[in-house]
C-alpha positions, 0 to 999 in steps of 0.5 A: 044147233051144233056145227059139224066139225071137220076136225072130227070127220073121217071121209073113209067111214062115210057111205059116199067113200064106200061107193066111190071105192067100188066105182072109182076109175076111168073105166068102172062106171062105164063098164057098169053103164055098158052092162045096164044098157046092153047086157049080157056082154062078152069081153070083146064087145066090151073092149070095142065099146070102151075103145081103146082099153088094154086087155090087162086094164079091161080084165083087171077092172072086171076082176075088181067089179066081180070081186066087189060083187057088182057083176057076174062072169059066166064062162062057157065050156066051148071052143073058142072060149066064150065069157059073158058079163052081166050085172048082179042084183047088187050091181043093179041096185047101183043103177039108180045112182048111175041113172041119176048121173046120166040125167044130170049130164044130160040136163047140163051138158053144152 
């Protein structure tokens, strides 16, 4: 059996690297978890859930998740403006992974 050689490896070419690139950061996994549990969620509700998080930081994370096709943003034409966030089908497909992280945490937390 041939052993894999790290000298020939490229982490950036792995599925693991791609998945991490989508959910990496302090808030993205929490945003996805929040939507998994409570969708649809409005911006202010999300901000209270993540407290403390700056408007700019939350907005940036939401835009990136939307650009990656994991969440959908629905804006309603009313005053005051109403915007809701939900998971897309692609985002829902990631929930099995996040559920397993949650299971592991519940099983190993002190």
